C-alpha positions in Angstrom: 35.5 -44.1 43.7 38.6 -42.5 42.8 41.5 -41.6 45.0 42.5 -37.9 46.7 45.7 -38.1 44.4 43.6 -39.3 40.5 41.0 -36.1 41.6 44.2 -33.8 41.9 45.5 -34.9 38.5 42.3 -34.7 36.9 42.0 -30.9 38.6 45.2 -30.5 37.5 44.6 -31.5 33.7 41.4 -29.9 33.1 43.2 -26.4 34.4 45.8 -27.2 32.1 43.8 -27.6 29.2 41.6 -24.6 29.8 44.6 -22.4 29.9 45.9 -24.0 26.7 41.7 -22.7 25.2 42.0 -19.7 26.0 45.2 -18.9 24.7 44.6 -20.6 21.6 41.4 -19.8 21.2 43.1 -16.1 22.3 45.6 -16.1 19.3 43.9 -17.3 16.8 40.0 -15.1 16.8 42.1 -12.2 17.7 40.1 -11.7 20.9 41.2 -10.6 24.4 41.6 -13.5 27.3 38.4 -11.8 28.6 36.6 -12.5 26.0 37.9 -16.3 25.2 37.8 -16.7 28.9 33.9 -16.2 28.2 33.5 -18.2 25.2 35.4 -21.2 27.1 33.3 -21.1 30.2 29.6 -20.8 29.0 30.6 -23.8 26.1 29.3 -27.4 26.7 33.0 -28.3 25.7 34.1 -26.7 29.3 30.5 -28.8 30.9 31.9 -32.1 28.9 35.6 -31.6 30.5 34.5 -30.9 33.8 32.2 -33.9 34.0 34.6 -36.9 35.0 32.3 -39.4 33.4 33.1 -38.2 29.9 37.1 -38.6 30.0 37.5 -35.4 27.7 40.7 -33.9 30.0 42.5 -37.3 28.8 42.2 -36.2 24.8 45.1 -33.1 25.2 44.4 -29.3 24.4 44.4 -30.0 20.6 41.6 -32.3 20.2 39.6 -29.8 22.8 39.9 -26.8 21.2 39.1 -29.0 18.0 35.9 -29.8 19.6 35.7 -26.3 21.1 36.5 -24.5 17.2 33.3 -27.0 15.9 30.9 -26.0 19.0 31.9 -22.1 18.3 31.0 -22.7 14.4 27.4 -24.4 15.0 26.2 -21.8 17.3 27.0 -18.8 14.2 
């Protein structure tokens, strides 16, 4: 079982990655922050990022953004 300090660290990492994803998506797709938030929070990547078992939060924003781009392309 994870300690509270570890859980707080994971939460912070996830929040930082989400912030980066929303910003990058907004910039690269030339869409609003609100649209970016909607896309990110409704993605499989978001669910995986929040699932501690995947350890996706350890991969970094750039890696996770590439996965998000792939997911978006596959939905088209």
